[in-house]
Biopython code that builds the backbone (N, CA, C, O; Angstrom):
import numpy as np
from Bio.PDB.StructureBuilder import StructureBuilder

atoms = [
    (1, "MET", "N", (0.834, -1.170, 0.000)),
    (1, "MET", "CA", (0.000, 0.000, 0.000)),
    (1, "MET", "C", (0.879, 1.233, 0.000)),
    (1, "MET", "O", (1.913, 1.272, 0.666)),
    (2, "VAL", "N", (0.462, 2.235, -0.748)),
    (2, "VAL", "CA", (1.188, 3.494, -0.836)),
    (2, "VAL", "C", (0.337, 4.583, -0.206)),
    (2, "VAL", "O", (-0.868, 4.652, -0.448)),
    (3, "VAL", "N", (0.962, 5.438, 0.606)),
    (3, "VAL", "CA", (0.280, 6.578, 1.200)),
    (3, "VAL", "C", (1.033, 7.824, 0.781)),
    (3, "VAL", "O", (2.250, 7.905, 0.948)),
    (4, "ASN", "N", (0.320, 8.792, 0.239)),
    (4, "ASN", "CA", (0.902, 10.073, -0.140)),
    (4, "ASN", "C", (0.655, 11.068, 0.978)),
    (4, "ASN", "O", (-0.478, 11.223, 1.434)),
    (5, "PHE", "N", (1.697, 11.738, 1.420)),
    (5, "PHE", "CA", (1.607, 12.758, 2.463)),
    (5, "PHE", "C", (1.969, 14.067, 1.795)),
    (5, "PHE", "O", (3.093, 14.218, 1.315)),
    (6, "THR", "N", (1.043, 15.027, 1.751)),
    (6, "THR", "CA", (1.300, 16.267, 1.045)),
    (6, "THR", "C", (0.750, 17.462, 1.794)),
    (6, "THR", "O", (-0.253, 17.365, 2.501)),
    (7, "ASP", "N", (1.417, 18.583, 1.629)),
    (7, "ASP", "CA", (0.948, 19.838, 2.199)),
    (7, "ASP", "C", (-0.067, 20.424, 1.226)),
    (7, "ASP", "O", (0.024, 20.203, 0.019)),
    (8, "VAL", "N", (-1.015, 21.158, 1.741)),
    (8, "VAL", "CA", (-2.065, 21.723, 0.907)),
    (8, "VAL", "C", (-1.657, 23.077, 0.333)),
    (8, "VAL", "O", (-2.371, 23.620, -0.509)),
    (9, "ASP", "N", (-0.546, 23.625, 0.760)),
    (9, "ASP", "CA", (-0.103, 24.975, 0.403)),
    (9, "ASP", "C", (-0.500, 25.349, -1.019)),
    (9, "ASP", "O", (-0.089, 24.681, -1.968)),
    (10, "PRO", "N", (-1.293, 26.409, -1.184)),
    (10, "PRO", "CA", (-1.777, 26.775, -2.505)),
    (10, "PRO", "C", (-0.766, 27.533, -3.358)),
    (10, "PRO", "O", (-1.090, 27.872, -4.496)),
    (11, "SER", "N", (0.441, 27.818, -2.871)),
    (11, "SER", "CA", (1.418, 28.530, -3.684)),
    (11, "SER", "C", (2.079, 27.573, -4.673)),
    (11, "SER", "O", (2.099, 26.361, -4.460)),
    (12, "GLY", "N", (2.606, 28.120, -5.730)),
    (12, "GLY", "CA", (3.274, 27.296, -6.732)),
    (12, "GLY", "C", (2.327, 26.896, -7.849)),
    (12, "GLY", "O", (1.211, 27.408, -7.940)),
    (13, "SER", "N", (2.773, 25.979, -8.702)),
    (13, "SER", "CA", (1.984, 25.609, -9.867)),
    (13, "SER", "C", (0.843, 24.643, -9.546)),
    (13, "SER", "O", (-0.207, 24.700, -10.186)),
    (14, "MET", "N", (1.032, 23.767, -8.577)),
    (14, "MET", "CA", (-0.017, 22.820, -8.196)),
    (14, "MET", "C", (-0.121, 22.809, -6.678)),
    (14, "MET", "O", (0.896, 22.819, -5.984)),
    (15, "ASN", "N", (-1.353, 22.790, -6.159)),
    (15, "ASN", "CA", (-1.502, 22.647, -4.717)),
    (15, "ASN", "C", (-1.553, 21.163, -4.365)),
    (15, "ASN", "O", (-1.591, 20.310, -5.251)),
    (16, "GLY", "N", (-1.555, 20.863, -3.083)),
    (16, "GLY", "CA", (-1.535, 19.466, -2.643)),
    (16, "GLY", "C", (-2.709, 18.657, -3.140)),
    (16, "GLY", "O", (-2.553, 17.482, -3.472)),
    (17, "ARG", "N", (-3.875, 19.258, -3.199)),
    (17, "ARG", "CA", (-5.060, 18.540, -3.676)),
    (17, "ARG", "C", (-4.915, 18.180, -5.139)),
    (17, "ARG", "O", (-5.279, 17.077, -5.547)),
    (18, "GLN", "N", (-4.384, 19.101, -5.938)),
    (18, "GLN", "CA", (-4.187, 18.818, -7.358)),
    (18, "GLN", "C", (-3.151, 17.715, -7.565)),
    (18, "GLN", "O", (-3.314, 16.863, -8.440)),
    (19, "VAL", "N", (-2.087, 17.729, -6.763)),
    (19, "VAL", "CA", (-1.071, 16.673, -6.842)),
    (19, "VAL", "C", (-1.700, 15.325, -6.492)),
    (19, "VAL", "O", (-1.471, 14.332, -7.182)),
    (20, "ALA", "N", (-2.492, 15.295, -5.420)),
    (20, "ALA", "CA", (-3.133, 14.045, -5.001)),
    (20, "ALA", "C", (-4.112, 13.540, -6.060)),
    (20, "ALA", "O", (-4.128, 12.349, -6.371)),
    (21, "ASP", "N", (-4.915, 14.427, -6.607)),
    (21, "ASP", "CA", (-5.869, 14.017, -7.647)),
    (21, "ASP", "C", (-5.146, 13.446, -8.862)),
    (21, "ASP", "O", (-5.584, 12.446, -9.431)),
    (22, "ALA", "N", (-4.040, 14.077, -9.265)),
    (22, "ALA", "CA", (-3.265, 13.587, -10.410)),
    (22, "ALA", "C", (-2.629, 12.234, -10.096)),
    (22, "ALA", "O", (-2.592, 11.350, -10.952)),
    (23, "ALA", "N", (-2.133, 12.074, -8.881)),
    (23, "ALA", "CA", (-1.500, 10.805, -8.500)),
    (23, "ALA", "C", (-2.508, 9.666, -8.423)),
    (23, "ALA", "O", (-2.162, 8.506, -8.648)),
    (24, "ARG", "N", (-3.748, 9.998, -8.108)),
    (24, "ARG", "CA", (-4.768, 8.955, -7.978)),
    (24, "ARG", "C", (-5.343, 8.501, -9.320)),
    (24, "ARG", "O", (-6.051, 7.496, -9.374)),
    (25, "LEU", "N", (-5.055, 9.217, -10.392)),
    (25, "LEU", "CA", (-5.541, 8.765, -11.701)),
    (25, "LEU", "C", (-4.992, 7.377, -12.035)),
    (25, "LEU", "O", (-5.777, 6.481, -12.346)),
    (26, "PRO", "N", (-3.669, 7.163, -11.982)),
    (26, "PRO", "CA", (-3.170, 5.813, -12.252)),
    (26, "PRO", "C", (-3.227, 4.894, -11.024)),
    (26, "PRO", "O", (-3.122, 3.675, -11.154)),
    (27, "LEU", "N", (-3.393, 5.483, -9.834)),
    (27, "LEU", "CA", (-3.410, 4.717, -8.583)),
    (27, "LEU", "C", (-4.652, 5.085, -7.771)),
    (27, "LEU", "O", (-4.531, 5.766, -6.752)),
    (28, "PRO", "N", (-5.832, 4.655, -8.192)),
    (28, "PRO", "CA", (-7.065, 5.086, -7.521)),
    (28, "PRO", "C", (-7.176, 4.672, -6.055)),
    (28, "PRO", "O", (-7.959, 5.261, -5.310)),
    (29, "GLU", "N", (-6.409, 3.672, -5.629)),
    (29, "GLU", "CA", (-6.445, 3.230, -4.233)),
    (29, "GLU", "C", (-5.438, 3.976, -3.357)),
    (29, "GLU", "O", (-5.322, 3.683, -2.167)),
    (30, "LEU", "N", (-4.711, 4.934, -3.930)),
    (30, "LEU", "CA", (-3.720, 5.694, -3.187)),
    (30, "LEU", "C", (-4.381, 6.413, -2.020)),
    (30, "LEU", "O", (-5.388, 7.097, -2.200)),
    (31, "ARG", "N", (-3.819, 6.262, -0.824)),
    (31, "ARG", "CA", (-4.312, 6.955, 0.366)),
    (31, "ARG", "C", (-3.539, 8.261, 0.495)),
    (31, "ARG", "O", (-2.332, 8.296, 0.253)),
    (32, "VAL", "N", (-4.222, 9.325, 0.874)),
    (32, "VAL", "CA", (-3.608, 10.648, 0.923)),
    (32, "VAL", "C", (-3.886, 11.305, 2.263)),
    (32, "VAL", "O", (-5.023, 11.318, 2.735)),
    (33, "LEU", "N", (-2.847, 11.848, 2.868)),
    (33, "LEU", "CA", (-2.984, 12.639, 4.079)),
    (33, "LEU", "C", (-2.534, 14.050, 3.756)),
    (33, "LEU", "O", (-1.363, 14.285, 3.459)),
    (34, "PHE", "N", (-3.467, 14.989, 3.815)),
    (34, "PHE", "CA", (-3.156, 16.397, 3.613)),
    (34, "PHE", "C", (-2.796, 17.020, 4.955)),
    (34, "PHE", "O", (-3.391, 16.694, 5.982)),
    (35, "VAL", "N", (-1.828, 17.908, 4.938)),
    (35, "VAL", "CA", (-1.451, 18.670, 6.120)),
    (35, "VAL", "C", (-1.549, 20.138, 5.731)),
    (35, "VAL", "O", (-1.016, 20.555, 4.702)),
    (36, "THR", "N", (-2.236, 20.918, 6.564)),
    (36, "THR", "CA", (-2.421, 22.325, 6.226)),
    (36, "THR", "C", (-2.442, 23.200, 7.463)),
    (36, "THR", "O", (-2.830, 22.767, 8.548)),
    (37, "GLY", "N", (-2.021, 24.429, 7.280)),
    (37, "GLY", "CA", (-2.129, 25.440, 8.319)),
    (37, "GLY", "C", (-3.346, 26.302, 8.095)),
    (37, "GLY", "O", (-3.663, 27.169, 8.910)),
    (38, "TYR", "N", (-4.035, 26.064, 6.978)),
    (38, "TYR", "CA", (-5.247, 26.797, 6.629)),
    (38, "TYR", "C", (-6.465, 26.097, 7.223)),
    (38, "TYR", "O", (-6.387, 24.940, 7.636)),
    (39, "ALA", "N", (-7.567, 26.794, 7.261)),
    (39, "ALA", "CA", (-8.815, 26.183, 7.730)),
    (39, "ALA", "C", (-9.163, 25.011, 6.812)),
    (39, "ALA", "O", (-9.024, 25.105, 5.592)),
    (40, "ASP", "N", (-9.615, 23.909, 7.408)),
    (40, "ASP", "CA", (-9.942, 22.697, 6.629)),
    (40, "ASP", "C", (-10.824, 23.004, 5.424)),
    (40, "ASP", "O", (-10.506, 22.607, 4.303)),
    (41, "ASN", "N", (-11.899, 23.687, 5.644)),
    (41, "ASN", "CA", (-12.875, 23.905, 4.581)),
    (41, "ASN", "C", (-12.320, 24.749, 3.445)),
    (41, "ASN", "O", (-12.607, 24.474, 2.279)),
    (42, "ALA", "N", (-11.544, 25.755, 3.756)),
    (42, "ALA", "CA", (-10.995, 26.617, 2.714)),
    (42, "ALA", "C", (-9.959, 25.878, 1.879)),
    (42, "ALA", "O", (-9.832, 26.133, 0.682)),
    (43, "ALA", "N", (-9.229, 24.979, 2.490)),
    (43, "ALA", "CA", (-8.133, 24.308, 1.804)),
    (43, "ALA", "C", (-8.579, 23.181, 0.896)),
    (43, "ALA", "O", (-7.921, 22.911, -0.108)),
    (44, "LEU", "N", (-9.676, 22.516, 1.219)),
    (44, "LEU", "CA", (-10.027, 21.300, 0.495)),
    (44, "LEU", "C", (-11.498, 21.237, 0.125)),
    (44, "LEU", "O", (-12.231, 20.380, 0.619)),
    (45, "SER", "N", (-11.920, 22.114, -0.718)),
    (45, "SER", "CA", (-13.277, 22.053, -1.267)),
    (45, "SER", "C", (-14.353, 21.963, -0.195)),
    (45, "SER", "O", (-15.286, 21.168, -0.309)),
    (46, "TYR", "N", (-14.223, 22.769, 0.834)),
    (46, "TYR", "CA", (-15.246, 22.877, 1.870)),
    (46, "TYR", "C", (-15.541, 21.549, 2.560)),
    (46, "TYR", "O", (-16.694, 21.227, 2.846)),
    (47, "GLY", "N", (-14.489, 20.789, 2.821)),
    (47, "GLY", "CA", (-14.629, 19.578, 3.619)),
    (47, "GLY", "C", (-15.041, 18.333, 2.857)),
    (47, "GLY", "O", (-15.258, 17.291, 3.476)),
    (48, "HIS", "N", (-15.157, 18.397, 1.557)),
    (48, "HIS", "CA", (-15.562, 17.225, 0.780)),
    (48, "HIS", "C", (-14.325, 16.521, 0.243)),
    (48, "HIS", "O", (-13.696, 16.976, -0.712)),
    (49, "LEU", "N", (-13.992, 15.409, 0.872)),
    (49, "LEU", "CA", (-12.839, 14.627, 0.443)),
    (49, "LEU", "C", (-13.301, 13.258, -0.027)),
    (49, "LEU", "O", (-14.159, 12.640, 0.604)),
    (50, "PRO", "N", (-12.737, 12.779, -1.132)),
    (50, "PRO", "CA", (-13.067, 11.430, -1.578)),
    (50, "PRO", "C", (-12.563, 10.386, -0.583)),
    (50, "PRO", "O", (-11.725, 10.676, 0.271)),
    (51, "GLN", "N", (-13.074, 9.201, -0.707)),
    (51, "GLN", "CA", (-12.641, 8.088, 0.135)),
    (51, "GLN", "C", (-11.131, 7.911, -0.005)),
    (51, "GLN", "O", (-10.582, 8.020, -1.101)),
    (52, "GLY", "N", (-10.467, 7.636, 1.120)),
    (52, "GLY", "CA", (-9.029, 7.415, 1.102)),
    (52, "GLY", "C", (-8.207, 8.676, 1.281)),
    (52, "GLY", "O", (-6.979, 8.630, 1.204)),
    (53, "MET", "N", (-8.873, 9.818, 1.522)),
    (53, "MET", "CA", (-8.168, 11.069, 1.777)),
    (53, "MET", "C", (-8.562, 11.591, 3.147)),
    (53, "MET", "O", (-9.727, 11.527, 3.541)),
    (54, "GLN", "N", (-7.567, 12.111, 3.874)),
    (54, "GLN", "CA", (-7.802, 12.718, 5.180)),
    (54, "GLN", "C", (-7.012, 14.010, 5.267)),
    (54, "GLN", "O", (-6.123, 14.266, 4.455)),
    (55, "ILE", "N", (-7.346, 14.819, 6.260)),
    (55, "ILE", "CA", (-6.643, 16.076, 6.474)),
    (55, "ILE", "C", (-6.250, 16.202, 7.940)),
    (55, "ILE", "O", (-6.978, 15.772, 8.836)),
    (56, "LEU", "N", (-5.095, 16.795, 8.163)),
    (56, "LEU", "CA", (-4.589, 17.059, 9.506)),
    (56, "LEU", "C", (-4.166, 18.524, 9.528)),
    (56, "LEU", "O", (-3.387, 18.961, 8.681)),
    (57, "THR", "N", (-4.672, 19.276, 10.488)),
    (57, "THR", "CA", (-4.401, 20.700, 10.560)),
    (57, "THR", "C", (-3.187, 20.985, 11.446)),
    (57, "THR", "O", (-3.065, 20.439, 12.543)),
    (58, "LYS", "N", (-2.300, 21.840, 10.960)),
    (58, "LYS", "CA", (-1.136, 22.267, 11.728)),
    (58, "LYS", "C", (-1.567, 23.286, 12.772)),
    (58, "LYS", "O", (-2.535, 24.010, 12.539)),
    (59, "PRO", "N", (-0.915, 23.370, 13.874)),
    (59, "PRO", "CA", (0.117, 22.452, 14.342)),
    (59, "PRO", "C", (-0.517, 21.174, 14.859)),
    (59, "PRO", "O", (-1.675, 21.169, 15.278)),
    (60, "PHE", "N", (0.238, 20.102, 14.829)),
    (60, "PHE", "CA", (-0.254, 18.825, 15.327)),
    (60, "PHE", "C", (0.860, 18.132, 16.084)),
    (60, "PHE", "O", (2.039, 18.433, 15.897)),
    (61, "GLU", "N", (0.475, 17.206, 16.934)),
    (61, "GLU", "CA", (1.454, 16.419, 17.671)),
    (61, "GLU", "C", (1.822, 15.191, 16.849)),
    (61, "GLU", "O", (1.018, 14.688, 16.065)),
    (62, "LEU", "N", (3.034, 14.726, 17.040)),
    (62, "LEU", "CA", (3.512, 13.558, 16.302)),
    (62, "LEU", "C", (2.597, 12.359, 16.490)),
    (62, "LEU", "O", (2.393, 11.577, 15.561)),
    (63, "HIS", "N", (2.048, 12.212, 17.686)),
    (63, "HIS", "CA", (1.125, 11.111, 17.976)),
    (63, "HIS", "C", (-0.110, 11.197, 17.065)),
    (63, "HIS", "O", (-0.566, 10.181, 16.540)),
    (64, "ALA", "N", (-0.643, 12.398, 16.881)),
    (64, "ALA", "CA", (-1.817, 12.578, 16.014)),
    (64, "ALA", "C", (-1.477, 12.232, 14.565)),
    (64, "ALA", "O", (-2.281, 11.628, 13.855)),
    (65, "PHE", "N", (-0.288, 12.618, 14.139)),
    (65, "PHE", "CA", (0.154, 12.283, 12.786)),
    (65, "PHE", "C", (0.226, 10.767, 12.617)),
    (65, "PHE", "O", (-0.262, 10.225, 11.626)),
    (66, "GLY", "N", (0.830, 10.093, 13.578)),
    (66, "GLY", "CA", (0.941, 8.641, 13.514)),
    (66, "GLY", "C", (-0.412, 7.951, 13.478)),
    (66, "GLY", "O", (-0.601, 6.978, 12.748)),
    (67, "GLN", "N", (-1.354, 8.457, 14.268)),
    (67, "GLN", "CA", (-2.705, 7.874, 14.256)),
    (67, "GLN", "C", (-3.354, 8.018, 12.898)),
    (67, "GLN", "O", (-3.993, 7.083, 12.416)),
    (68, "ARG", "N", (-3.204, 9.174, 12.271)),
    (68, "ARG", "CA", (-3.813, 9.381, 10.957)),
    (68, "ARG", "C", (-3.201, 8.465, 9.909)),
    (68, "ARG", "O", (-3.921, 7.867, 9.108)),
    (69, "VAL", "N", (-1.878, 8.353, 9.908)),
    (69, "VAL", "CA", (-1.219, 7.472, 8.943)),
    (69, "VAL", "C", (-1.647, 6.030, 9.187)),
    (69, "VAL", "O", (-1.963, 5.309, 8.240)),
    (70, "ARG", "N", (-1.662, 5.606, 10.439)),
    (70, "ARG", "CA", (-2.097, 4.247, 10.767)),
    (70, "ARG", "C", (-3.528, 4.014, 10.312)),
    (70, "ARG", "O", (-3.844, 2.953, 9.772)),
    (71, "GLY", "N", (-4.395, 4.996, 10.525)),
    (71, "GLY", "CA", (-5.784, 4.866, 10.098)),
    (71, "GLY", "C", (-5.925, 4.730, 8.598)),
    (71, "GLY", "O", (-6.750, 3.955, 8.114)),
    (72, "LEU", "N", (-5.126, 5.480, 7.861)),
    (72, "LEU", "CA", (-5.166, 5.369, 6.401)),
    (72, "LEU", "C", (-4.725, 3.984, 5.940)),
    (72, "LEU", "O", (-5.283, 3.420, 4.999)),
    (73, "ILE", "N", (-3.731, 3.455, 6.608)),
    (73, "ILE", "CA", (-3.182, 2.161, 6.200)),
    (73, "ILE", "C", (-4.102, 1.009, 6.581)),
    (73, "ILE", "O", (-4.267, 0.065, 5.807)),
    (74, "THR", "N", (-4.704, 1.077, 7.767)),
    (74, "THR", "CA", (-5.441, -0.079, 8.282)),
    (74, "THR", "C", (-6.930, -0.081, 7.983)),
    (74, "THR", "O", (-7.540, -1.150, 7.971)),
    (75, "SER", "N", (-7.535, 1.067, 7.742)),
    (75, "SER", "CA", (-8.983, 1.059, 7.517)),
    (75, "SER", "C", (-9.300, 0.675, 6.075)),
    (75, "SER", "O", (-8.530, 0.992, 5.168)),
    (76, "PRO", "N", (-10.416, 0.001, 5.856)),
    (76, "PRO", "CA", (-10.773, -0.448, 4.509)),
    (76, "PRO", "C", (-10.892, 0.700, 3.507)),
    (76, "PRO", "O", (-10.412, 0.592, 2.378)),
    (77, "GLY", "N", (-11.527, 1.792, 3.912)),
    (77, "GLY", "CA", (-11.700, 2.901, 2.978)),
    (77, "GLY", "C", (-10.731, 4.035, 3.198)),
    (77, "GLY", "O", (-10.613, 4.924, 2.355)),
    (78, "GLY", "N", (-10.029, 4.017, 4.328)),
    (78, "GLY", "CA", (-9.064, 5.051, 4.608)),
    (78, "GLY", "C", (-9.661, 6.406, 4.887)),
    (78, "GLY", "O", (-8.970, 7.420, 4.788)),
    (79, "THR", "N", (-10.950, 6.443, 5.240)),
    (79, "THR", "CA", (-11.586, 7.739, 5.441)),
    (79, "THR", "C", (-11.797, 7.999, 6.918)),
    (79, "THR", "O", (-11.917, 7.074, 7.722)),
    (80, "LYS", "N", (-11.839, 9.253, 7.249)),
    (80, "LYS", "CA", (-12.128, 9.699, 8.598)),
    (80, "LYS", "C", (-12.804, 11.059, 8.454)),
    (80, "LYS", "O", (-12.340, 11.890, 7.673)),
    (81, "PRO", "N", (-13.870, 11.302, 9.175)),
    (81, "PRO", "CA", (-14.509, 12.609, 9.047)),
    (81, "PRO", "C", (-13.552, 13.730, 9.397)),
    (81, "PRO", "O", (-12.705, 13.579, 10.278)),
    (82, "ILE", "N", (-13.681, 14.836, 8.720)),
    (82, "ILE", "CA", (-12.861, 16.010, 9.009)),
    (82, "ILE", "C", (-13.355, 16.630, 10.294)),
    (82, "ILE", "O", (-14.538, 16.940, 10.432)),
    (83, "THR", "N", (-12.439, 16.812, 11.242)),
    (83, "THR", "CA", (-12.814, 17.437, 12.519)),
    (83, "THR", "C", (-11.878, 18.566, 12.839)),
    (83, "THR", "O", (-12.026, 19.218, 13.873)),
]
sb = StructureBuilder()
sb.init_structure("model")
sb.init_model(0)
sb.init_chain("A")
sb.init_seg("    ")
for serial, (resi, resn, name, xyz) in enumerate(atoms, 1):
    if name == "N":
        sb.init_residue(resn, " ", resi, " ")
    sb.init_atom(name, np.array(xyz, "f"), 0.0, 1.0, " ", f" {name:<3s}", serial, name[0])
structure = sb.get_structure()
C-alpha cells in the first residue's frame, strides 16, 4: 500500500489537492494525508474529500500524525470525518 503525504499549500503551480488528484488517476487506491495550516474547509473544497483522503491541521502532535497514517493504512476505505 502506498500513502501520499502532502501539504495543501496553494502557492506554486499545483496545490496538494491537485497533486493528489493527479496521483490517484493511475493509482485510484492511493491513500492521501493532507497537512495544512489553513482552515480545513478553505483548503479542500469545503470539507468534501473522496474516500481514502484525510486532512490534519497544523500544528499537530507527532502522535496525532501517527494515528492518521495508521488509520489510512489499516482502515478499509481510509476515510475519517474532518474534525
